[in-house]
N, C-alpha and C positions, 0 to 999 in steps of 0.2 A: 566547494560542494562537490558531494560523492556520489557519482552513478549507482543505482540500485535497478533492481529488477523485481517483479511480483513472482517470489519463489513459490507462494503457494495461499491458497485461502482457506484456514482452518474452522472447524465448528468445535465448540465445547459442547459435547453431548451432555452433560449435566445441565446447561442452562441455555442450550441452542444459541449461543451468542457467537458470531462470528468476527475472526481477525483477519486481516490482509498482513501477510508476512512478506517485508520486502528484504531484500538481502542486498549487500554489497557487490558491485561486480567484480572487485578486484581484492575482496576482503573477507573477514569472516563474520561481520558483524549482521546482525538481523535488527529489522525494525518492526516490532508489532503495533498494529493499530486497529483499535477496535471499530467496526463499521455493523451498518444495520443489515438485515437480511436482504432488503431491496438492492442496498450498494453493493452486497456480494454478488448478487446477480448480476448486475450492472457490469462489472468487472468479469466474472467469470465466462459470459455469453461469447465475447468476441475472443476471450481466450481459446476457448473450445470450440471457437466456430459453429455455434449453434445456430442454424438458421433460424429468422424471425419473418415474418410475413409482411410487417410493418416495421418503421424505425423505431426505435425507444428512444426515451428523453435525449439520452448520450448522443444517439445517432443524429437526432434533429439538431439538438446543438452544435455539433461539429459542420452540418449542411448548413447553417444558418452563419457560422464563423467565416466559412469558405464562400457563401455566397455574398458576403460583405466584403469580400477582398483581402482576408487575413488569414492567416495560416499559423495554426498551433506549432511552435517550435520545441518547446519542452514544457516540463511542469517542474514545481520546486515544492518540497515539502519545506517550508522556511521559519516554523517558529513551533514552540511548545508550551503554551502558559497554562496554568491552572488545569493540567490532565487534559486538555484540549490541542490537538496539532492542528496547524494551518496551512495552508498552500497557495501557489498562485499560479495562474495558466499564464506561459509567456508566449505572445502572440507578434507577428510581424504583420505589419498591415503597407504595403507599399513602401518598406524599409523603415517605416516607423516602429519602435519597440514600444509594446502595450503590456502592462501586467493588469490581470484581474484578480481579485481574491476569489479563493474557491475552498470548500471543504476538501481535504485529502482524497476522498473514496470519489467524488466526482471527478477531481482533476486526475486519477488513475484512470478511472474508466475512461476517459476523453484521450488519454495518454496512449492506451491499448488499441484504441480505435484508429487515433491517427499515427500511430507507431513512431510516437518520439519518445525521447529519453525522460527517463525521472531521475530527479535529482533529490538528495536531502542535503539542508546545511549541516557541515560539520559538528556544529554546536548542538544540532537536535539530535544527530546520532550517536554524539557522547553523552548526552544526557539520557536516552532512552533508548539506545542501542545496547543488543545482547551478544554475546558470545555462547555458542554452544561447545563445551567440551565433551568428547566421547571417549570414553575407555571402557571396553569392553562390552559395548551395545548400551551402555547408560549414558543419559546426558544429562546434563546440569546446566542450568543459565548461570551465567555469570556477567557482572560490569564489565564493558569493553576496555576500560583503561583504569589505573589507580589515581591519574591525576585529571580524570575526566570532571565535567562540572557536577557539584554537589547534588545530589537529588533526595527528594524526601521520600525514604523507603516505604512509609506506610502508604502514600499514594499509588507506588508502584506496586505492592503486594496484588492488587488483583490481577495484573498481568502475569506475574510471578505465578500464582496460583494458575491460571490459567496454563502457562507455558508446561507446566509440571503435569498438566492432563493430556498434553501432547505426546504421540508416538513420534518421538526424537529419530527412530531408524526409518522413518518415513522422509526427513528432513532432505532436501536437495534432488528427490526424487522428480520432482515437479507436479506431483499427482494431485495435491490439494486434496480434501476430505470432503467436499462438496459436491454433489450432483446438481446442477443447475436444473430447475424444472421448466418448462415449456411457459413462456410468458403467457397471462392470461390476454384475455382480445376483449 
């Protein structure tokens, strides 16, 4: 497993779709995962320390887990099948190891709140990870390794098109391009 962090949440200005960009902590690969608008806010709000007057859904779930005597220890994005990512919440309940299936966006939102590590299975990163090569300010996405698991290039076209709309010069600045709105009450 490879530890990653949320590098940014990007918005495609052509269609307003969001993608969370995960980046290897000790490497150069990025893992883009398409997420919904509300899921993007659920991740961005705690990252940007936006105050909320009442607990949001992920705050509530974290408190329920805690009240039941468990602790979230990490999350793992463990699979990619038919263009869908899968994740698992890894919990400890009085020494008992528990795993719960989750959408990656929900798992990431919980991990940010609980301040626990985010991991990606190496096979997933090999399959869908991207490396950005910068030369003279121009960025281009390329597959991470020649010996990586074969990928259906047609299925990744939507990711590549989105990546081409990003301002690569902003990568690594940790800013993200979305300003979360105050949640509706």
